[in-house]
Each structure stands twice: as C-alpha cells, then as structure tokens.
N, C-alpha and C positions, 0 to 999 in steps of 0.2 A: 562036253567041252573038250576040246583038244588042248594039248601041251606042247610047249615049245621049249626046248632045252637051249636057254639062253646063251650059255658058255660056248656052245659049239654053233650056232647060227651066226654065219659070216654076214648075212643079209642084215643082222640088227647089231651084232657086237663088232665095233669097228677097232680092231687091234692096230691099225696104223695110225690111228690119232689118240692113243691112249694119253700120251702127254698132253694134249690140249682138254682133255677130260679131267686128268689129275689136276692140271693148273685151275679150271673150274672147280674142281673139289676143293682145293685150297682157297680158293676166293669165298665158297660157302662156309668153310671152316673159320674164317676171319669175321664172319658175321654174327658169332658168338656160339657159346655154348647151350643157349636156349632154343635155338632152331630144333623144332619137332618135324616141321613139314615143308617139304619144297613142292610147289605147284608150278607145271609147265602147261601153258596153253598158247592158242594161237588162233587166227580169224579164219584160216583154211586148213584144207587137207593137204597131207603130203609136203609138211614142211620140216619134218623130222622130230617131231615131239617124241615119239616113242622111242627111237633109236637114240636121242639125247638122254631121255629118262632111264632107258636101260644101263648107258655107258656109265652115266653120274652114280646110278645105285650099285653098280658093279665095282666103281672106283671106291666108294664110300665103304663098302661091304668088306673089300680086300684090305681096308684098313683096320676092320673089326667093328665098325659102327653097326648097329642092329638097322637093318635096312629091309622095308617092305615095299613093293612097288606094286601100285594099283594103275592101271591103265584101262581107260573106259571111254567110251563113245556117249556123251551127253548130248542128246537130242531135245530141244524144245518145239514144241509145237506153235508155229507162227500165229495160228489162229487164238492162241491162249494169250499171246501178247497185245493183241488188239483189243481184247475185252475190257 
C-alpha cells in the first residue's frame, strides 16, 4: 500500500481555504463534546469527500484533538440488493 504525506500534497491539502475549514471545524465543535465520529459521504465520485475530510482532520489535529482519518471505498454488489 502506498503512503501519501498529506501535509505536503497540494492536490489534497488546500491551504488557500484554511479559514473555511476552520469555520467548519468551529461549527463541529458547537455540536458538543460528545461527538466521536464524523462521517462524510456523497452519491457520486469526485465530489471532494477526501479533500474535505483531510482538511477537516488537519484542522482538528492542529487544535490538539485526537484525530484518525479513515478513507475507504465501500462498494456494494447491486445483485445483492435485489435478492
């Protein structure tokens, strides 16, 4: 499995929009202290889920929050849904 240094990958880490991600992080903080999991999803590819996830994770980690980022592709066989 290949490794990517997220902090130096300009295609993923968007430093020009840091304030937007910090604002999103602040809104997440207002949800309460019991928040343990944040899940991002969409209905199609290339909508920016990984980019947003990485930037939010970096923003939370920079504040000192324990942060684990899991990025995966979950595929379901459509034949299984029809049975």
